[in-house]
C-alpha positions as CSV (number, residue, x, y, z in Angstrom):
1,M,-25.9,-17.1,1.4
2,P,-23.1,-19.5,0.2
3,A,-21.6,-21.9,2.7
4,V,-18.4,-20.8,4.4
5,Q,-15.2,-22.7,5.2
6,T,-12.7,-21.3,7.7
7,S,-9.1,-21.0,6.4
8,A,-7.5,-21.5,9.8
9,T,-9.7,-24.0,11.7
10,P,-12.4,-26.4,10.4
11,Y,-16.0,-26.1,11.5
12,T,-19.2,-28.1,11.1
13,S,-22.7,-27.6,12.5
14,M,-22.3,-30.9,14.4
15,L,-19.0,-30.9,16.2
16,T,-17.0,-34.1,15.7
17,A,-14.2,-35.1,18.0
18,N,-11.5,-33.8,15.6
19,T,-13.3,-30.5,15.1
20,S,-13.7,-30.0,18.8
21,Y,-10.0,-30.7,19.4
22,A,-9.0,-28.2,16.7
23,L,-11.2,-25.5,18.1
24,A,-10.1,-26.1,21.7
25,Q,-6.5,-25.3,20.7
26,A,-7.6,-21.7,20.1
27,G,-9.0,-21.4,23.7
28,S,-11.0,-23.2,26.4
29,M,-14.3,-25.1,25.6
30,E,-16.0,-21.9,26.7
31,G,-14.1,-20.2,23.9
32,V,-15.3,-22.9,21.5
33,F,-19.0,-22.2,22.2
34,N,-18.4,-18.4,22.2
35,L,-16.8,-18.7,18.8
36,L,-19.7,-20.8,17.5
37,R,-22.2,-18.2,18.8
38,T,-20.2,-15.4,17.2
39,A,-20.0,-17.3,13.9
40,A,-23.8,-17.9,14.1
41,S,-24.5,-14.2,14.4
42,D,-22.2,-13.1,11.6
43,V,-22.7,-15.9,9.1
44,S,-26.0,-17.2,10.4
45,S,-27.4,-19.1,7.5
46,A,-24.0,-20.5,6.5
47,V,-23.1,-22.3,9.7
48,R,-25.6,-25.2,9.1
49,T,-23.9,-26.1,5.8
50,I,-20.2,-25.8,6.7
51,N,-18.3,-28.9,5.8
52,L,-15.4,-30.4,7.8
53,A,-12.2,-29.4,6.0
54,A,-9.2,-31.7,5.6
55,V,-6.1,-30.4,7.3
56,M,-3.4,-29.8,4.7
57,Q,0.2,-30.8,5.2
58,L,2.5,-27.7,5.2
59,R,5.9,-28.5,3.7
60,Q,9.0,-26.6,2.7
61,V,8.3,-23.7,5.0
62,E,10.6,-20.7,4.6
63,P,10.9,-17.3,6.2
64,A,9.1,-14.4,4.5
65,S,12.1,-12.3,3.8
66,F,12.2,-9.6,1.2
67,T,13.0,-10.9,-2.3
68,A,12.8,-9.1,-5.6
69,E,9.8,-10.3,-7.5
70,T,8.3,-9.6,-10.9
71,T,4.6,-9.4,-11.2
72,A,4.6,-9.8,-15.0
73,S,3.2,-13.3,-14.8
74,V,0.3,-12.3,-12.5
75,K,-3.0,-12.0,-14.3
76,L,-3.9,-8.3,-14.8
77,D,-7.3,-8.2,-13.1
78,L,-9.2,-5.1,-12.2
79,P,-9.5,-4.5,-8.4
80,R,-12.3,-6.7,-7.0
81,K,-14.9,-4.7,-5.2
82,A,-16.6,-6.1,-2.2
83,T,-20.1,-7.3,-3.2
84,S,-21.5,-7.4,0.3
85,S,-20.8,-6.1,3.8
86,N,-19.3,-9.5,4.7
87,D,-16.8,-9.7,1.8
88,A,-13.3,-9.2,3.1
89,V,-9.8,-9.0,1.7
90,F,-8.7,-11.9,-0.6
91,G,-12.3,-12.8,-1.3
92,S,-12.8,-14.2,2.3
93,V,-15.4,-13.7,4.9
94,T,-14.7,-12.7,8.5
95,I,-15.8,-13.8,12.0
96,P,-15.0,-11.6,15.0
97,F,-12.7,-13.4,17.4
98,K,-11.9,-11.8,20.7
99,R,-9.4,-14.4,21.9
100,L,-6.9,-13.7,19.2
101,A,-3.5,-13.5,21.0
102,A,-2.1,-11.2,18.3
103,V,-4.5,-8.5,19.4
104,K,-2.6,-8.1,22.7
105,R,0.8,-8.2,20.8
106,F,-0.5,-5.3,18.6
107,A,-1.9,-3.2,21.5
108,P,1.3,-1.2,22.2
109,S,1.5,-0.3,18.5
110,L,-2.1,0.9,18.5
111,A,-1.5,3.0,21.6
112,E,1.6,4.5,20.0
113,M,-0.4,5.4,16.8
114,A,-3.2,7.0,18.9
115,S,-0.6,9.3,20.6
116,G,0.0,10.8,17.2
117,A,3.8,10.8,17.7
118,V,4.9,7.8,15.7
119,I,7.3,9.1,13.0
120,T,9.1,11.4,15.4
121,C,12.7,11.8,16.4
122,G,14.3,11.7,19.8
123,A,16.9,13.9,21.4
124,K,19.6,12.2,19.4
125,G,17.8,13.0,16.1
126,C,16.2,10.8,13.5
127,T,17.5,7.5,12.4
128,D,18.2,7.1,8.7
129,A,15.0,5.0,8.4
130,A,12.8,7.7,10.0
131,D,14.4,10.3,7.6
132,V,13.5,8.3,4.6
133,I,9.9,7.7,5.6
134,K,9.4,11.4,6.7
135,A,10.7,12.6,3.3
136,A,8.3,10.3,1.4
137,M,5.4,11.5,3.5
138,A,6.4,15.2,2.9
139,K,6.1,14.7,-0.8
140,T,2.7,13.1,-0.7
141,G,0.9,15.4,1.8
142,Q,-1.6,16.6,-0.8
143,A,-1.5,13.5,-3.0
144,S,-4.2,10.9,-3.7
145,I,-4.6,8.0,-1.4
146,R,-3.1,5.6,-4.1
147,D,0.0,7.8,-4.3
148,K,0.3,7.8,-0.5
149,L,0.1,4.0,-0.5
150,N,2.8,3.6,-3.1
151,A,5.1,6.1,-1.5
152,V,4.8,4.6,2.0
153,N,5.2,1.1,0.8
154,V,8.4,1.8,-1.1
155,A,9.9,4.0,1.6
156,V,9.4,1.5,4.4
157,N,10.6,-1.4,2.2
158,R,13.8,0.5,1.4
159,A,14.4,2.0,4.9
160,I,13.9,-1.2,7.0
161,R,16.1,-4.3,6.8
162,Y,14.4,-7.7,7.0
163,R,15.4,-9.6,10.1
164,R,13.6,-12.5,11.8
165,D,12.2,-11.8,15.3
166,M,14.5,-14.5,16.7
167,D,17.6,-12.6,15.4
168,T,16.3,-9.2,16.6
169,Y,14.4,-9.9,19.8
170,Q,15.4,-13.5,20.6
171,A,11.7,-14.4,20.5
172,A,9.7,-16.5,18.1
173,D,7.1,-13.8,17.5
174,H,7.4,-10.2,18.6
175,W,5.1,-7.5,17.2
176,A,7.3,-4.5,17.3
177,A,5.8,-1.0,17.9
178,P,6.7,1.5,15.1
179,S,9.2,3.3,17.4
180,E,11.0,0.0,18.0
181,T,11.3,-0.8,14.3
182,L,12.5,2.7,13.5
183,A,15.1,2.6,16.3
184,R,16.5,-0.8,15.2
185,Q,15.9,-0.1,11.5
186,Q,15.0,-3.7,11.0
187,G,12.1,-6.1,11.5
188,D,10.1,-8.9,10.0
189,C,6.9,-8.8,7.9
190,E,4.4,-7.8,10.5
191,D,6.8,-5.0,11.7
192,F,6.9,-3.7,8.1
193,A,3.1,-3.8,8.0
194,I,2.6,-2.1,11.4
195,L,5.1,0.7,10.5
196,K,3.3,1.3,7.2
197,M,-0.1,1.5,9.0
198,A,1.4,4.1,11.4
199,A,2.8,6.2,8.6
200,L,-0.5,6.1,6.7
201,R,-2.4,7.0,9.8
202,A,-0.1,10.0,10.2
203,E,-1.0,10.9,6.5
204,G,-4.7,10.9,7.4
205,V,-5.8,7.4,6.3
206,D,-8.6,6.2,8.6
207,M,-7.7,3.3,10.9
208,K,-11.0,1.5,10.1
209,D,-9.8,1.2,6.5
210,M,-6.6,-0.6,7.4
211,S,-5.9,-4.1,8.7
212,I,-2.9,-6.3,9.5
213,V,-3.5,-9.6,7.7
214,V,-1.7,-12.8,8.7
215,L,-1.9,-15.3,5.9
216,F,-0.4,-18.4,4.3
217,D,1.4,-18.0,1.1
218,Q,0.6,-21.1,-0.9
219,K,3.2,-20.4,-3.6
220,R,6.2,-20.1,-1.2
221,H,4.8,-22.2,1.6
222,F,5.2,-19.9,4.6
223,Y,3.2,-17.7,6.9
224,H,3.4,-14.0,6.2
225,A,1.8,-10.6,7.2
226,V,0.8,-7.7,5.0
227,L,-1.1,-4.4,5.4
228,S,-4.5,-4.2,3.6
229,V,-6.0,-0.8,2.9
230,A,-9.6,-0.5,1.7
231,V,-10.1,2.2,-0.9
232,D,-13.5,2.7,-2.5
233,G,-14.6,-0.9,-1.9
234,N,-11.3,-2.3,-3.1
235,Y,-8.4,-3.8,-1.1
236,F,-4.8,-2.8,-1.8
237,I,-1.9,-4.8,-0.3
238,L,1.3,-3.2,1.0
239,D,3.8,-6.0,1.2
240,N,7.5,-6.2,2.1
241,M,7.9,-8.8,-0.6
242,R,7.4,-6.2,-3.4
243,D,7.4,-2.4,-3.9
244,Q,4.4,-2.4,-6.1
245,V,1.0,-2.0,-4.3
246,L,-1.3,-4.6,-5.8
247,P,-5.1,-5.2,-5.5
248,D,-5.8,-8.4,-3.5
249,S,-7.3,-10.0,-6.7
250,R,-3.8,-10.2,-8.1
251,L,-2.5,-12.2,-5.2
252,P,-4.4,-15.5,-5.5
253,D,-1.8,-17.5,-3.6
254,Y,-2.4,-15.4,-0.4
255,Q,-4.9,-17.2,1.9
256,P,-5.8,-15.1,4.9
257,L,-5.9,-16.8,8.4
258,F,-6.7,-13.9,10.7
259,S,-6.5,-10.1,10.8
260,I,-6.6,-7.1,13.1
261,A,-8.5,-4.1,12.2
262,D,-9.1,-1.1,14.4
263,G,-7.9,-3.1,17.4
264,K,-10.3,-6.0,16.9
265,G,-9.4,-9.6,15.8
266,Y,-11.1,-11.5,13.0
267,L,-10.8,-15.1,11.7
268,H,-11.0,-15.4,7.9
269,G,-12.9,-18.1,6.0
270,L,-13.4,-19.1,2.4
271,R,-16.7,-19.5,0.7
272,A,-17.6,-23.1,-0.2
273,G,-16.1,-24.2,-3.5
274,N,-12.8,-22.2,-2.9
275,K,-9.6,-23.9,-2.1
276,Q,-9.2,-24.7,1.6
277,V,-6.2,-23.8,3.7
278,A,-5.9,-25.2,7.2
279,S,-3.2,-25.4,9.8
280,R,-2.5,-28.1,12.4
281,M,-1.2,-25.4,14.7
282,P,-3.3,-23.0,16.9
283,L,-3.5,-19.5,15.4
284,E,-1.6,-18.2,18.5
285,K,1.4,-20.3,17.4
286,V,1.6,-18.9,13.9
287,A,4.7,-16.8,13.6
288,P,4.6,-14.7,10.4
289,G,8.0,-13.8,9.2
290,E,9.5,-16.9,10.9
291,G,7.8,-18.9,8.2
292,A,6.3,-21.5,10.5
293,A,4.5,-22.1,13.7
294,Y,6.4,-22.5,17.0
């Protein structure tokens, strides 16, 4: 199996002082050894050959607000199918990570989706945003999964205004439940992704096929979050930066850091030979939508 490099925190089979420090920022020393044991079980033969990655300097960080974008310059690749059970979105590999703080931030949204009453209206009626999303869902009830992805992506992008968490919740990083985003009719990138996940779940898409992916955009130099949906071995990306749903292979500047799928957290790594992305900040400090770490 090819060697693996993590895109969020560097690893090597013999921990150096720098590596131990970087890992310790994600938890206690017990967490370090737990993470190494987990990595060993999931990428067993690769751990021995993992190289220490240089930490890149992140510059010109900007918030991931919605901007019109053309995809004409993007190479028109066919969707890339996973070649093994360990292949993940954006050509990465994953390592289960239980200590991911974002899992707790996401828990209220997961509970709300499980209740089956996400895109609903209160006693005062529906907000305009809820009306737009419900109308899109009504039109695609019997449509293909790809049509559902397209309709939900466009509807949420048009119905919700982009606003930073600091402006909306006076907090550096708040993962709003779908009902919060609908009530306020605004949110940042992970709020868009969570609401899209809720809408697609209501449309019958299996939760195990969807994940919230927090990543670093190498082109724009900011942290960002998107919804990834697996369809027939391909990964399609629902993004508040564009209305078009693209396969992950057409977004080479997106380097995943971590994800949450079916309530579980995962670190993402890159196979040896791929470009390395690393952060000086602990993953818990990454604030997608704010553009930087806090």
